[in-house]
N, C-alpha and C positions, 0 to 999 in steps of 0.2 A: 504494500500500500504506500502510495506517495504521501508526503507530508507537505502541507501548505504553510508557509511562514507568513504571519500577519504582523505588521508593525504599525506604529502610529507615525504621523508626519514629522515628528521630531528626530526620527532616525536619520543619521547623516551617512548615507550610503552612496557609493560610486554608481553612476548610471547603469552599468552592466549588471550590477547586483540588484539595484532597486527594481529593474525590469522583471526580476524573477520572484519578487515578493509582492504581497498584497498590502496596500497602505490604507489606513483609516485616518482621515485628516482631522486636525483640530480646527477650531474657528478663531480667527484673529480679529480684534476690534480696535479701530482707531477712532475713538469718540463714537459717533453714530454710524460710521462706516464699518461694514462687516465683510470679511474675506474668508474664503476656504483655503487653508494652508496647503500650498502646493498645487492648487487648482485655479483659484482666481487671483492668487498672489504668489510670486516666487521670492526666493531669498534676496535677489537684487532689488526688487521693488520694495520689499519689507525694510531693508536697511536705508533705502532712499527716503521712505516715509518717516523712518525713525529719526533721521537727521532733520528733515524739513518740518515735521509736525511738532507743535507745542504740546500736543496731547499724547501722553504715554500709552502705549498699546496694552491691551489686556487679552487674555486668551480664555476660551471655553473648551472644556474637555470634550472628547469624543463621546457620543451617546451609546448606551447599550444597544440601541436599535442598529447602529452602524456596524457593530461587531456581530450582531445576530445575522445580518445580511451576508457578511463575509463567511460566517460559519455555515450558512445555508449553501453558499456557492461551493464550499469545500465538500459538504455532504453530497451535493448533486454530482460532483466530480469523483466521488468515491475516495476522497482524501481525508487524512487526519489533519489537525491544525495545531500549530504552536504559535502562541501570541507573545510578542516582545514589545513592551511599552516603556515609556518614561517611568522612572522610579515612583512608587506610590507616595513618597514623601514630597514629591514635586508636583504631582498632577493627579486628578481624579480619574484619568483615563484608565488606569489600572483597575480601579473599582468598577468602571463601566464594563471592562472585559470580563471581570469575575462575575458580575451580574448576568451578562449575556451567557456565559458558560453554564451558570447555575440553571438557566432555563432550557438548556439543551436536553432533549429526550434521547437517550442512547438507544432506545428500542424503535425509534421512528425510521431507522435506516436498515431494512432487512438484508441489504447487500453487504453491509459492513457491520455485522452483529457484534455487540460487546460481550456476548456469552463465551464460555470456555468449553473446551473438549477435554474430558477426563478419560483415562483408560482403566479398565478393570476386567479381569478374567478374559484377557485377550481381545476385548472389544472396546470401542469408544462410545461415549454418551455425552450429550450436551448438558451443561450446567448453567443455569441463569447467572448473570453477572453478580446479582446480589446474594446468591446462595453459595458462591465459591468458598468462603471461609468454612462452611460446614463440611466440605469435602476435602479440605486440605490435610495432607498427612504431615507436612512440615510447616513451621511458622514462617510467616512472610518476612522477607529480607529487605523490603523497601523502606521501612521505618527503623531508624536507629533506636536501640534500647535507651530508655531514660534513666539517668542516674538520680534516684529519688533524693539522695543526700546533697546533690549539687545545688548551690544557691540559685534561686530564680532571679533573673535580671529583668527588671521592669523599667519600661521607658518613661512612663509618666509617674512622677513622684510628687506628692502633696507637700509643699514647703510651708513651714511656719513663717511668722512675720520676721523673725530674726534672720532666717536664710534669705528671704526675699529682700530684706534691707541690705544684706551682704552682697547680693547680686547687683542691686542698684548702686551701691557704693563702688564696687569693682568696675561698673560700666561708666559711671558718671562722676566718680570722686566722692569724698566724704561730705556729709552735710555740714555746713558751717554754722555752728551754734556758738553763742557767747561762752567764753571760757569760765567766767565767774558771774554768778548771779546770787544775790542775797536771797535767802529763803523767805518765802512769802506765803501767807495763808490766802487761799482763793475760795470764794464762795461759788456755789453752783450758779451758772448764768441763768438769767430769767428766760422763760420760754418765749421765743420771738415768733413762733408760729411758722418758721421756715423749715421746709422739709429737705433734708440732704438727699442728693441724687447721686447714683453711681457707686462705683466700687473704689477700692484702694488705689489701684493703678490702671490707667488707660494707656494703651499703646496705639497711637493714631497714625494711619497711613495718610500723610499730608496731602499729596497731590490727588489721591483718590477722593478725599473730602472736598478739596477745592473744586474739582470738576463735577462733583455731585451736588453741591449747594449752588443754587441758581445765582445768588448775589456774588459769591466768590468766583463762579465760573465767568460771569460777565466781566468782572474786574480783571480776571486772568487773561481774557482775550485782549485787553488793553495793556495791562502791565502785570506780568506774572509775579514780579518781586513784590509789588504792592499787595497782591492777593495773599502771598505767603505771610507778610507782616500783619495783614488784617486777621488771618487765621490765628497767628501767634498771639495777638492781643486778645482775641476772643477767648482762646483757651486759658490765657492767664486769669481773666476774670472768673471764668467758669471753675477752674481748678481751685482758686482761692475760696470761692463761695461754697463749694461742695467738699472742701478738704480732701481733694483727690490729687494723687501724683499723676502727671501727664508726661508721656514720652512722645514727642512729635517727630516723625521721620520723613525726610525729603530725599528723593533720588538725586544723586550727584554723579551718576555713572557716565553721563555723556560729556562731562567737563574734562578736557584733556589735562593730565597732570594733577588732577584733584586728589588730595590725600585724605579727604574727609575731615569733618569737624564735629565736635560735640561741645555744646555750650549750655549754660543755664540762662534762661531769658525770663526774668521777672517771675521766678517761681516754677517754671516748667523746664523740662529737659528737651533740647532741640538737637536732632542728629541730621547732619548732611552726609550721606554715604560717599565713599571714595569712588574714584574712577573704576568702571567695570563692576561695581557692586550696586545692585538695585535695592530699592527700599524693601522689596519682597524678601530678598536674601537676608538683609539685616534683621527684619522683624522675625523671620523664621528662626534665625540663630538665637535671637533674644528669647523667643518662646521656648526653644529647646533648653535653655538655661533655667528658665522659670519652672517648667514642668507643670503638672496639674495644680492649679491654684484658683480658688473661687474669687480671690481678691483681685485678679488680673483680668482685664478685658481688652481685646484687640478690636479696633474700629476700622473697618474697611468693607468695601463691596467687592473686592477682588476675590474670585473664587479660590485661587491657589492659597492665598493667605488664610482665608477662612478654613480651608481644608487642613492647613497646618495647625490652626487653633483647635480644631476638632481632635486631631491626633494627639496633641499634647495635653488636652484636657482643659485648655484655657477657654473662658467664655468669649463669645464674639458678638459683634453688633454691626449692623450696616451703617454706612455713612448717613443715609437719610434718617434712620432712627436716632442716631447720635445728634443730628441737627435738631430734631424735635426736642431732645433732652436738653440741649444747650439753650434753645429758645425758651423752654419752660423755666430753666434756672434764671435766664435774663428777666422774664416776667416777674419772678419772685423777688429779684433784686430791685426792680423798679417799684414793686409794691412796698417793699421794706423802706426804700428811700421816701416814698410818698407818706408812709406812716410817720417817719421821722419829722418831716415838714409839718404834718398835721398836729404833732405833739408839741409844737412850738420850738423854734430855734433850729436853724439849718446848719449851724457850726458846732464844733465840740465845745468851744467857749461858752456859747449861749446855753447849751444843754447843761453845762456844769453850773452856771449861775442859777438856773431854774431848780437844780437839785439842792 
């Protein structure tokens, strides 16, 4: 029986080899423009658009239906199939292939049966594929025996606050606190009626948010630098109000000679990635360090980053949902300021005199 090799469009193959395999394409998005990788856009056009466009491209994984169609072609040709895709940590295409394979009915092809033939008393008889273990005289050799005493390595680890703080310190430097402070007795603050929103730490995909929020998108069309500063200022106020750490990540991979930069901007951490390092790569590496932690949330609408968050156990939020959350906090801030004015005195000095 022949074997059909099925790959996704990320496979970098020479033409004579690529002609001998079946390819399932991914989808490439430049803003509102959509292209089928290797069909409606080639490598040369992709890199030209990458240089010319201010909008960073995103990709969509191949669907299970696309793999099902390739499996059906292999079945009709009487061939078996081997699928090779981008690693599961980088793309959901692998999961699509697994889903498609799970729906495959091994008994639907009578010409290429999955059953086995066993011999007994000088004759052969057919054994259904799911009954083979009952007729086996020797143990299977495909699975390696497990060492019950061997430690189990787990990828996602729940970190406590101290470990999370250690990662943040290693990534962005120590938190600068006053060296000396006189002990003071503090009373519980009065209930202001303000509701805290969010988690302990938000990792924000900067350009994904900019091009998702209408106001910032319009500003970015005129001045991308101004849009970045507007987003940074917005997150500063939101992070201070909600007592949330914010890590804002911007792509710098297209800047020649860029060595990357990490800085603290009015209470938030801002990261500009280095040349040839995308924001996706930095965020995924950061999430790998954090592991499973309910206090960390990644903000993006990029499917690959969201998939990384799912694998590491970190909570995720779309850019649109985050925009509504920031707007809600802004409304609460405005309401609080209005109550301050209504209580008499709009400055700290006036309020101290009244008290």
